C-alpha positions as CSV (number, residue, x, y, z in Angstrom):
1,M,0.0,-0.1,0.0
2,P,1.2,3.5,-0.7
3,K,1.7,5.9,2.0
4,P,1.2,9.6,2.3
5,S,4.5,12.0,1.9
6,Y,4.6,14.1,4.8
7,T,6.9,17.0,5.0
8,P,10.4,16.6,6.3
9,I,9.2,18.6,9.5
10,I,6.2,16.6,10.2
11,E,7.9,13.5,9.6
12,A,10.4,14.4,12.2
13,L,8.1,15.6,14.8
14,P,7.1,13.4,17.8
15,E,3.6,12.2,18.1
16,T,2.6,14.3,20.9
17,V,0.0,16.8,22.1
18,P,0.7,19.6,24.7
19,F,-2.1,18.6,27.0
20,V,-4.3,15.6,28.3
21,G,-7.5,17.5,29.0
22,P,-9.7,16.7,31.9
23,E,-12.4,15.0,29.5
24,A,-9.9,12.5,28.3
25,Q,-8.9,11.8,32.0
26,E,-12.5,11.2,32.8
27,R,-13.0,8.8,30.0
28,A,-9.8,6.9,31.2
29,R,-11.1,7.1,34.8
30,G,-14.6,6.0,34.1
31,R,-16.0,9.1,36.1
32,S,-16.3,12.8,36.2
33,F,-14.2,15.0,38.4
34,R,-15.9,16.7,41.4
35,A,-14.1,20.0,41.1
36,R,-12.6,21.2,37.8
37,I,-10.0,23.6,39.0
38,G,-6.9,22.4,36.7
39,A,-7.5,24.0,33.4
40,N,-7.1,27.6,34.2
41,E,-10.9,27.9,33.0
42,S,-13.2,30.5,34.6
43,V,-15.6,28.5,36.7
44,F,-17.7,31.6,37.2
45,G,-18.8,31.7,33.6
46,P,-19.6,34.3,31.1
47,S,-21.9,37.2,32.0
48,P,-25.6,36.6,31.7
49,M,-25.6,39.3,28.8
50,T,-23.0,37.1,26.8
51,V,-25.1,34.0,27.4
52,E,-28.1,35.6,26.3
53,A,-26.6,37.1,23.1
54,M,-25.1,33.8,22.1
55,A,-28.2,31.9,22.7
56,A,-30.1,34.3,20.4
57,A,-27.3,34.0,17.8
58,A,-27.5,30.3,17.8
59,R,-30.7,30.7,15.9
60,E,-28.6,32.1,13.0
61,V,-26.1,29.6,13.2
62,W,-26.9,28.6,9.7
63,K,-25.2,31.6,8.5
64,Y,-21.3,31.9,8.1
65,C,-19.5,34.4,10.3
66,D,-18.6,37.6,9.3
67,P,-15.0,37.0,7.7
68,D,-14.0,40.6,8.5
69,N,-15.0,40.4,12.2
70,H,-16.0,44.1,11.9
71,D,-18.3,44.8,14.7
72,L,-16.3,43.0,17.2
73,I,-12.7,44.5,15.8
74,Q,-14.4,48.2,16.2
75,A,-15.4,47.7,19.5
76,I,-12.1,46.2,20.7
77,A,-10.3,49.3,18.8
78,A,-12.7,51.7,20.7
79,F,-12.0,49.9,23.9
80,H,-8.2,49.9,23.7
81,G,-8.1,53.4,21.9
82,V,-6.3,51.9,18.9
83,R,-7.6,52.1,15.1
84,P,-9.5,49.1,13.7
85,E,-6.4,48.1,11.6
86,N,-4.3,47.4,14.7
87,V,-6.6,44.6,15.9
88,L,-6.5,40.8,14.6
89,I,-9.3,38.3,15.6
90,I,-7.9,35.1,16.3
91,E,-9.0,31.5,17.2
92,G,-8.0,32.0,20.9
93,I,-4.3,32.9,21.7
94,D,-3.1,29.5,20.5
95,G,-4.5,30.2,17.0
96,G,-2.8,33.5,17.3
97,L,0.7,32.2,18.1
98,G,0.4,29.7,15.4
99,L,-0.1,32.6,12.8
100,A,2.7,34.5,14.2
101,N,5.2,31.7,13.7
102,R,4.0,31.1,10.3
103,L,4.7,34.8,9.5
104,F,8.1,34.9,11.0
105,V,9.9,31.5,11.7
106,S,11.4,29.8,8.8
107,P,13.2,26.2,9.4
108,G,16.0,26.4,11.4
109,D,15.5,29.9,12.9
110,A,16.0,30.2,16.6
111,V,12.7,31.2,18.9
112,V,13.4,32.3,22.3
113,T,11.1,31.1,25.2
114,S,11.3,30.0,29.1
115,D,11.7,26.4,29.8
116,G,8.6,25.5,31.2
117,A,6.4,28.2,30.0
118,Y,3.2,27.6,28.0
119,P,3.9,24.7,25.8
120,T,1.3,25.2,23.2
121,F,3.7,28.0,21.6
122,N,6.6,25.4,21.5
123,F,4.2,23.2,19.5
124,H,3.6,25.8,17.0
125,V,7.6,26.6,16.5
126,A,8.4,23.0,16.0
127,A,5.6,22.9,13.3
128,C,7.3,25.5,11.5
129,G,10.5,23.8,11.8
130,G,12.1,26.5,14.2
131,R,14.6,25.9,16.7
132,L,13.5,26.5,20.3
133,V,15.9,28.1,22.8
134,K,14.6,27.7,26.2
135,V,15.8,29.9,29.1
136,P,15.3,28.7,32.6
137,Y,13.0,30.5,35.0
138,R,14.6,32.5,37.9
139,D,13.1,32.8,41.4
140,D,9.7,31.3,39.6
141,K,9.5,34.3,37.3
142,E,10.6,34.4,33.6
143,D,14.0,35.8,33.4
144,L,13.6,38.6,31.2
145,G,17.3,39.4,31.1
146,A,18.3,35.8,29.8
147,L,15.8,36.0,27.6
148,I,17.2,39.1,25.7
149,A,20.6,37.7,26.0
150,A,19.5,34.6,24.2
151,A,17.7,36.3,21.4
152,W,21.2,38.3,21.0
153,E,23.2,35.1,21.2
154,N,20.9,33.2,18.6
155,S,19.8,35.8,16.2
156,A,16.1,34.8,17.4
157,R,13.1,35.8,15.1
158,I,10.5,35.7,18.1
159,V,10.8,36.1,22.1
160,Y,8.0,34.6,23.7
161,V,6.9,36.1,27.1
162,T,3.8,35.5,29.2
163,N,2.7,38.3,31.6
164,P,1.4,37.3,34.1
165,D,2.7,34.1,33.7
166,N,1.6,30.6,33.1
167,P,2.2,28.2,34.6
168,M,3.6,30.0,37.9
169,G,1.2,32.7,38.1
170,T,3.9,35.4,38.6
171,W,4.1,38.7,36.8
172,W,6.3,41.6,36.0
173,P,5.4,45.5,36.4
174,A,4.7,47.4,33.5
175,D,7.9,49.6,33.8
176,V,10.1,46.3,33.7
177,M,7.9,45.1,30.6
178,E,8.8,48.4,29.3
179,Q,12.4,47.9,29.6
180,L,12.1,44.4,28.1
181,I,10.6,46.0,25.0
182,R,13.4,48.6,24.6
183,D,16.3,46.0,24.9
184,L,14.8,44.0,22.1
185,P,17.7,43.4,19.5
186,E,16.8,45.0,16.3
187,G,14.6,42.7,14.0
188,V,13.3,40.3,17.0
189,M,9.6,40.2,17.4
190,L,8.3,40.1,21.0
191,A,5.0,37.8,21.3
192,L,3.6,39.1,24.6
193,D,1.0,36.7,25.7
194,E,-1.3,38.7,28.1
195,A,-4.1,36.0,28.7
196,Y,-4.3,36.9,32.5
197,I,-3.8,40.6,32.2
198,D,-7.7,40.9,33.3
199,T,-6.8,39.3,36.8
200,A,-3.6,41.2,37.3
201,P,-2.9,44.2,39.7
202,E,-3.2,47.6,38.2
203,G,0.2,48.6,36.7
204,T,1.1,45.4,35.1
205,A,0.3,46.2,31.5
206,P,2.4,48.4,29.7
207,A,0.9,51.0,27.7
208,I,-0.1,49.9,24.1
209,D,2.0,51.4,21.6
210,V,0.9,50.4,18.1
211,S,3.8,52.6,16.6
212,N,6.1,49.7,17.4
213,P,6.1,47.2,14.7
214,M,8.4,44.7,17.0
215,V,5.6,43.9,19.6
216,L,2.4,41.8,19.3
217,R,0.1,41.9,22.4
218,F,-2.0,38.7,22.7
219,R,-5.4,38.7,24.6
220,T,-8.2,36.3,25.0
221,F,-11.8,36.1,26.2
222,S,-11.0,32.6,27.3
223,K,-9.9,33.5,30.9
224,A,-11.7,36.6,32.9
225,Y,-14.4,36.8,30.5
226,G,-15.4,33.0,31.0
227,M,-15.5,32.0,27.3
228,A,-12.8,29.3,27.1
229,G,-14.9,27.0,25.1
230,A,-15.8,29.6,22.5
231,R,-12.0,29.8,21.3
232,I,-12.0,33.6,20.6
233,G,-9.1,36.1,21.2
234,Y,-7.4,39.2,19.7
235,C,-3.9,40.5,18.8
236,I,-3.1,44.3,18.8
237,G,-0.1,45.2,16.7
238,E,1.3,47.9,13.9
239,A,-1.0,48.3,11.2
240,G,1.4,46.9,8.9
241,V,2.1,44.0,10.8
242,I,-1.3,43.2,11.5
243,R,-2.2,43.3,7.6
244,Q,0.3,40.5,7.0
245,F,-1.9,38.2,8.9
246,E,-4.5,38.6,6.4
247,K,-2.3,36.6,4.0
248,I,-2.5,33.3,6.1
249,R,-5.5,33.5,8.7
250,N,-8.3,31.5,8.2
251,H,-10.9,34.0,7.6
252,Y,-13.8,31.8,8.3
253,G,-12.2,30.4,11.5
254,I,-14.1,32.4,14.1
255,N,-17.3,31.0,14.5
256,R,-20.4,33.4,14.5
257,I,-21.7,32.7,18.0
258,A,-18.3,33.2,19.5
259,Q,-18.1,36.6,17.6
260,V,-21.4,37.7,19.1
261,G,-20.6,36.6,22.6
262,A,-17.2,38.2,22.9
263,L,-18.9,41.6,21.6
264,A,-21.3,41.2,24.5
265,A,-18.6,40.3,26.9
266,L,-16.6,43.3,26.1
267,G,-19.7,45.3,26.7
268,D,-20.2,44.1,30.2
269,Q,-17.3,45.4,32.1
270,A,-19.3,45.4,35.5
271,Y,-19.4,41.5,35.2
272,L,-15.7,41.3,34.4
273,A,-15.2,43.5,37.5
274,D,-17.1,41.3,39.7
275,T,-15.7,38.0,38.1
276,V,-12.1,39.6,39.0
277,R,-13.1,40.1,42.5
278,Q,-14.2,36.3,42.8
279,V,-11.0,35.1,41.5
280,A,-9.0,37.3,43.9
281,A,-11.1,35.9,46.8
282,A,-10.5,32.4,45.7
283,R,-7.0,33.1,45.3
284,E,-7.0,34.1,49.2
285,E,-8.9,31.1,50.0
286,I,-6.5,28.6,48.1
287,A,-3.6,30.3,50.1
288,R,-5.5,29.7,53.4
289,I,-6.1,26.2,52.6
290,V,-2.8,25.2,51.6
291,R,-1.1,27.0,54.2
292,R,-2.8,25.1,56.9
293,H,-1.0,22.3,55.8
294,G,2.4,23.3,55.4
295,L,2.6,24.2,51.9
296,E,3.5,27.7,50.3
297,P,1.4,29.6,47.7
298,L,3.2,31.7,45.3
299,P,2.0,35.1,44.7
300,S,-0.4,35.1,41.5
301,A,-1.8,37.6,39.4
302,T,-3.6,34.9,37.2
303,N,-7.0,32.7,37.8
304,F,-4.7,30.2,39.6
305,V,-2.2,29.7,42.3
306,T,0.8,27.8,42.0
307,V,1.5,25.7,45.3
308,D,5.1,24.9,46.2
309,C,4.9,21.4,47.8
310,G,8.1,21.8,49.6
311,R,9.8,18.8,48.6
312,D,10.8,17.1,44.8
313,S,8.8,16.8,41.7
314,A,8.3,13.2,42.6
315,F,6.4,14.2,45.8
316,A,4.5,16.9,43.9
317,R,3.3,14.1,41.3
318,R,2.0,12.0,44.2
319,V,0.1,15.0,45.7
320,L,-1.3,15.4,42.1
321,E,-2.4,12.0,41.6
322,E,-3.8,11.5,44.9
323,L,-5.9,14.6,44.4
324,L,-7.1,13.4,40.9
325,A,-8.0,10.1,42.8
326,R,-10.2,12.1,44.6
327,D,-12.0,13.5,41.9
328,V,-10.4,16.8,42.3
329,F,-8.9,17.9,38.8
330,V,-5.6,20.0,39.0
331,R,-2.3,20.3,37.3
332,M,1.1,20.8,37.8
333,P,4.2,22.5,35.9
334,A,6.1,20.1,33.7
335,V,9.8,20.9,34.1
336,A,12.5,21.1,36.9
337,P,12.4,23.2,39.3
338,L,8.8,24.3,38.6
339,N,7.6,20.9,39.0
340,R,7.9,20.8,42.7
341,C,4.3,22.7,42.5
342,I,1.0,21.9,42.0
343,R,-1.5,24.5,40.4
344,I,-5.0,25.2,41.7
345,G,-7.6,27.3,39.7
346,A,-9.7,29.7,41.1
347,G,-12.7,27.9,42.0
348,R,-16.2,28.6,43.6
349,A,-16.6,28.0,47.3
350,A,-18.0,24.5,46.8
351,D,-15.0,23.6,44.5
352,L,-12.7,25.0,47.0
353,A,-14.5,23.2,49.9
354,L,-13.8,19.8,48.1
355,F,-10.2,20.8,47.6
356,A,-9.8,21.5,51.3
357,E,-11.0,18.2,52.1
358,A,-9.2,16.3,49.6
359,L,-5.8,18.1,50.3
360,P,-4.7,16.7,53.5
361,E,-5.8,13.1,52.6
362,A,-3.6,13.4,49.2
363,L,-0.6,14.8,51.3
364,A,-0.7,11.8,53.7
365,A,-1.1,9.2,51.0
366,A,1.6,10.9,49.2
367,D,3.7,10.7,52.5
368,T,2.8,6.9,52.8
369,Q,4.1,6.3,49.5
370,A,7.2,8.1,50.2
371,A,8.0,6.0,53.3
């Protein structure tokens, strides 16, 4: 039998995926999780205004989306004080990162990221044949100076930074990020992933400067807006750069219901503010729960708290598995030294009560296995 002829890049890639989702784990377990606080979703959900708009739009789902994303682009541009030509609608930040790699990365080109940062970005670099250069975290934060140094040393095409950070939840203030932008080597694009910017303290986001063609700002409706399942986000950049995305983007890739929902969500800032308050309260409750058992929560500007289990990665993995066994879905960072931690999402009171009940049992079982 003949077989398909794949490109050399695809032939060389391992057969892996970045994540094993909770649904796949539930299928393997044969039962559902009682608390789903591991996927960085907003369990507080979208605003009622958003749900109503999306429900109404479902009646017209027989229509294709507006491939120009006109209404949503106009609203986002007005919200951020930029022009419509500075805004690109994307299929979640993941989709935008894929497009950016296609625009800027040729086979063999260096791309700089942090070792342990959001793995989907690495997935896109590999698919373009790029060469990943990974910089270790320092003090549980992305090491911005080391990232810039690696960009210089490797003639990188892109530097990828998340602020606030995934998976650690830490963040840099705006003045530090502005210095990073000034320090970029000539010709290096900064892909600044701001998925969690809505839950960050005031003064985290640098001012948006659409005159700089070397900075792309990626944002999403998946996190604080509670629309992860709709897969919609946006990118802000210099108009000439944004125009280049038109050559390669999937013009019908944004579904019509998501367009309508994102527009309604953007218009309900009061609900967003209330969600951000609930996320902050949940982070404080997670910190109280884990401290009662001798664990240390890292400061977080996201909708999750990364918790230092105080030992090695093997112990953290046992704690994770014991929580999963008690139907509490959480995750952990993938690489050392970050993988001494587990990560708990900002849940509702009922979710966190289940976590509080399961945690001491999980720690005791993990200790027993270590003995």
